[in-house]
C-alpha positions as CSV (number, residue, x, y, z in Angstrom):
1,M,4.6,4.7,-26.1
2,M,4.5,3.7,-22.4
3,G,2.9,0.4,-21.7
4,R,0.4,-0.3,-19.0
5,L,1.4,0.8,-15.5
6,T,0.1,-0.1,-12.1
7,D,-0.2,2.2,-9.1
8,N,0.2,-0.2,-6.1
9,H,-0.9,2.3,-3.5
10,F,-3.5,4.8,-4.6
11,H,-6.2,6.4,-2.4
12,L,-9.2,6.1,-4.8
13,D,-11.6,6.6,-1.9
14,F,-10.2,10.2,-1.6
15,V,-11.2,11.3,-5.2
16,E,-14.5,13.0,-5.9
17,D,-15.9,10.4,-8.2
18,P,-14.2,7.0,-7.9
19,A,-16.2,5.3,-10.6
20,R,-15.5,8.0,-13.2
21,F,-11.8,8.2,-12.2
22,S,-11.3,4.4,-12.4
23,A,-12.8,4.3,-15.9
24,A,-10.6,7.2,-17.0
25,A,-7.6,5.4,-15.5
26,D,-8.4,2.2,-17.4
27,A,-8.7,4.1,-20.6
28,A,-5.2,5.6,-19.9
29,G,-3.7,2.2,-19.2
30,I,-3.5,2.6,-15.4
31,S,-4.4,-0.2,-13.0
32,M,-4.4,0.3,-9.2
33,L,-4.5,-1.2,-5.8
34,A,-7.0,1.1,-4.3
35,V,-6.1,1.3,-0.6
36,S,-8.5,2.8,2.0
37,C,-8.0,4.4,5.4
38,T,-11.3,3.2,6.8
39,P,-13.8,0.5,6.2
40,S,-16.3,3.1,4.8
41,G,-13.7,4.1,2.3
42,Y,-13.3,0.6,1.2
43,R,-17.1,0.1,0.8
44,L,-17.3,3.3,-1.2
45,V,-14.7,2.1,-3.7
46,R,-16.0,-1.4,-3.8
47,D,-19.5,-0.3,-4.6
48,A,-18.4,2.4,-7.0
49,T,-16.1,0.3,-9.1
50,G,-17.7,-3.1,-8.9
51,A,-15.9,-5.4,-11.3
52,A,-13.7,-2.7,-12.9
53,P,-10.9,-4.7,-14.5
54,N,-8.2,-2.2,-13.4
55,V,-9.1,-1.8,-9.7
56,R,-8.4,-4.0,-6.7
57,A,-10.2,-2.5,-3.7
58,A,-8.4,-3.0,-0.4
59,V,-9.9,-2.6,3.0
60,G,-7.9,-0.6,5.5
61,A,-7.5,0.9,8.9
62,H,-4.8,3.6,8.6
63,P,-2.7,3.9,11.8
64,W,-3.3,7.7,12.0
65,W,-7.1,7.1,12.2
66,V,-6.6,4.4,14.8
67,A,-4.2,6.5,16.9
68,D,-6.4,9.5,17.1
69,G,-9.7,7.7,17.7
70,R,-11.3,8.2,14.3
71,L,-11.4,4.4,14.1
72,G,-12.6,2.6,17.2
73,S,-12.9,-1.0,18.2
74,T,-16.2,-1.5,16.3
75,D,-14.5,-0.1,13.1
76,I,-11.7,-2.7,13.5
77,D,-14.4,-5.4,14.0
78,E,-15.8,-4.3,10.7
79,V,-12.4,-4.3,9.0
80,V,-11.8,-7.9,10.3
81,T,-15.1,-9.0,8.8
82,L,-14.4,-7.3,5.5
83,V,-11.0,-8.9,5.2
84,G,-13.0,-12.1,4.7
85,E,-14.5,-10.8,1.4
86,T,-11.4,-9.4,-0.3
87,D,-7.9,-10.5,-1.2
88,Y,-6.6,-7.0,-0.7
89,V,-5.9,-5.3,2.7
90,G,-4.5,-1.8,3.1
91,E,-3.6,0.7,4.2
92,I,-2.7,-0.9,7.5
93,G,0.3,-0.7,9.7
94,L,2.0,1.3,12.5
95,D,3.2,4.9,12.9
96,F,5.3,5.8,15.9
97,S,6.3,9.3,14.7
98,P,5.2,12.1,17.2
99,K,4.7,14.3,14.1
100,H,1.8,12.1,12.9
101,V,0.1,10.5,15.9
102,P,-0.6,11.3,19.6
103,Q,1.9,10.0,22.1
104,G,1.0,6.9,23.9
105,S,-1.0,5.4,21.0
106,E,1.4,2.6,20.2
107,E,-0.4,-0.2,22.0
108,L,-3.7,0.8,20.5
109,Q,-2.2,0.7,17.0
110,I,-0.5,-2.6,17.6
111,A,-3.7,-4.2,18.9
112,A,-5.6,-3.1,15.8
113,F,-2.9,-4.1,13.4
114,E,-2.5,-7.5,15.0
115,R,-6.2,-8.2,14.8
116,I,-6.2,-7.4,11.1
117,C,-3.1,-9.4,10.3
118,M,-4.5,-12.4,12.2
119,A,-7.7,-12.2,10.1
120,A,-5.7,-11.9,6.9
121,A,-3.5,-14.8,7.7
122,R,-6.4,-17.2,8.0
123,E,-6.5,-17.5,4.2
124,D,-3.3,-17.7,2.2
125,G,-2.4,-15.2,-0.4
126,K,-3.9,-11.9,0.9
127,V,-2.1,-8.8,-0.3
128,L,-1.2,-6.4,2.6
129,S,-0.2,-2.8,1.8
130,I,1.6,-1.6,4.9
131,H,2.4,1.8,6.4
132,S,5.4,1.9,8.6
133,V,7.0,5.0,10.1
134,R,9.6,4.5,12.9
135,A,8.0,1.1,13.4
136,A,9.3,-1.4,10.8
137,G,10.7,-3.7,13.4
138,T,7.5,-3.9,15.3
139,V,5.5,-4.3,12.1
140,L,7.7,-7.3,11.2
141,D,7.2,-8.7,14.7
142,V,3.5,-8.6,14.3
143,L,3.6,-10.0,10.8
144,E,5.7,-12.9,12.1
145,R,3.7,-13.8,15.2
146,T,0.3,-13.6,13.4
147,G,1.5,-15.8,10.5
148,A,0.9,-13.0,8.0
149,L,4.6,-12.8,6.9
150,D,4.5,-16.4,5.7
151,G,0.8,-16.6,4.6
152,C,0.3,-13.2,3.0
153,R,1.9,-11.1,0.3
154,C,3.3,-8.2,2.4
155,V,4.1,-4.9,0.7
156,F,5.9,-2.2,2.5
157,H,4.7,1.1,1.0
158,W,7.3,3.8,0.9
159,F,9.8,2.1,3.2
160,S,11.6,4.4,5.5
161,G,13.0,2.1,8.2
162,S,16.6,1.3,9.0
163,S,19.0,-0.7,6.9
164,D,18.8,-3.6,9.3
165,E,15.0,-3.5,9.0
166,I,14.9,-3.5,5.2
167,W,17.3,-6.5,5.2
168,R,15.0,-8.2,7.7
169,A,12.0,-7.5,5.5
170,I,13.8,-8.7,2.4
171,R,14.8,-11.9,4.1
172,G,11.1,-12.3,5.2
173,G,10.0,-12.2,1.5
174,C,8.4,-8.8,1.6
175,R,7.7,-6.6,-1.5
176,F,8.3,-2.9,-1.7
177,S,6.4,-0.1,-3.5
178,V,8.4,3.0,-4.2
179,N,7.3,6.5,-5.2
180,E,8.8,9.9,-6.2
181,M,9.2,11.1,-2.6
182,M,11.1,7.9,-1.6
183,L,13.4,8.2,-4.5
184,S,14.1,11.9,-3.8
185,T,16.2,10.9,-0.8
186,G,19.6,9.4,-0.8
187,R,18.5,6.6,1.6
188,G,15.5,5.9,-0.5
189,R,17.6,5.5,-3.6
190,E,20.0,3.2,-1.8
191,Y,17.1,1.1,-0.6
192,A,15.8,0.8,-4.1
193,K,19.1,-0.9,-5.1
194,L,18.6,-3.5,-2.4
195,I,15.1,-4.6,-3.3
196,P,15.1,-7.9,-5.2
197,R,14.1,-7.4,-8.8
198,D,10.9,-9.5,-8.6
199,R,9.7,-7.6,-5.5
200,L,9.9,-4.0,-6.8
201,L,6.7,-2.1,-7.4
202,L,5.6,1.5,-8.3
203,E,3.1,3.6,-6.3
204,T,2.0,7.3,-6.1
205,D,0.4,7.5,-2.6
206,Q,-2.0,10.0,-4.1
207,P,-4.1,12.0,-3.5
208,A,-3.0,13.5,-0.1
209,G,-6.4,14.8,0.9
210,Q,-10.0,13.6,0.9
211,R,-12.6,14.5,-1.7
212,V,-10.2,16.5,-3.8
213,P,-10.3,17.0,-7.6
214,W,-7.8,14.8,-9.2
215,D,-7.0,13.7,-12.7
216,V,-5.5,10.6,-14.2
217,E,-2.7,12.7,-15.9
218,R,-1.2,13.4,-12.4
219,V,-1.2,9.7,-11.6
220,T,0.4,8.8,-14.9
221,G,3.0,11.6,-14.6
222,S,3.9,10.5,-11.1
223,L,4.3,6.8,-12.1
224,V,6.4,7.7,-15.1
225,E,8.6,10.0,-13.1
226,T,9.1,7.3,-10.5
227,L,9.9,4.8,-13.2
228,M,12.5,7.2,-14.8
229,R,14.1,7.8,-11.4
230,L,14.3,4.1,-10.7
231,E,15.9,3.5,-14.1
232,R,18.5,6.2,-13.4
233,V,19.3,4.6,-9.9
234,L,19.4,1.1,-11.1
235,G,21.0,1.7,-14.5
236,R,18.6,-0.4,-16.4
237,N,15.1,-0.5,-18.0
238,V,12.6,-1.7,-15.3
239,A,9.2,-0.9,-16.9
240,D,8.5,-4.5,-17.9
241,E,9.6,-6.1,-14.7
242,V,7.8,-3.7,-12.3
243,Q,4.6,-4.2,-14.3
244,A,5.0,-8.0,-14.3
245,N,5.6,-7.8,-10.6
246,A,2.4,-5.9,-10.1
247,E,0.3,-8.2,-12.3
248,T,1.7,-11.2,-10.3
249,L,0.9,-9.5,-7.0
250,L,-2.7,-8.4,-7.9
251,E,-3.8,-11.4,-9.9
252,R,-7.2,-12.7,-8.9
């Protein structure tokens, strides 16, 4: 039987009933870093799951929400305040793809991301789950100048940058969470081979929409599929090591 698994990037704030879902996940042997796109999403998960042993609620400000104005300066103020009450921050980051965000939003995104990273870096050991699309170099610049790269445990979720950028992130001590979609591409599989063994994590990045029916079997299936793909790429059993990596990352 498969042992316990951890989803290191799951949108628990998107499911219909976070409390029921998290309880079902725990019964199925699934732990999760529950990232959020907004401070209200974080508060929803925090209040619904309380002290659930399998959930770590992360406060976030998704760059898509920042770029199109769904999150404004007062919302970023709230995220900065909430960073003080949790060890987990995400989903945060930058997205410079014209497919995803309005043109000209880069500076707005950078300002919000930098404020959050500065707040996170004030206390050592925060976990940051980071979105980066066509922006990995700038993300690393921000992490470096705010002190978050050294002071926080930075996780690139679904890394898609250049080979130079992944090497820079590796040298900076970053971790990486991988999913089915990343491992469906040749570049994603090659990147998986580069990630140091003690910094490799699983994720699903599910669900894709808000307030949708979702079941734990879909999460389990995605994690198991990602694990099997990883093992084919790496040529070894990695279940124990990726779970140990997750437990080290998310320990309270």
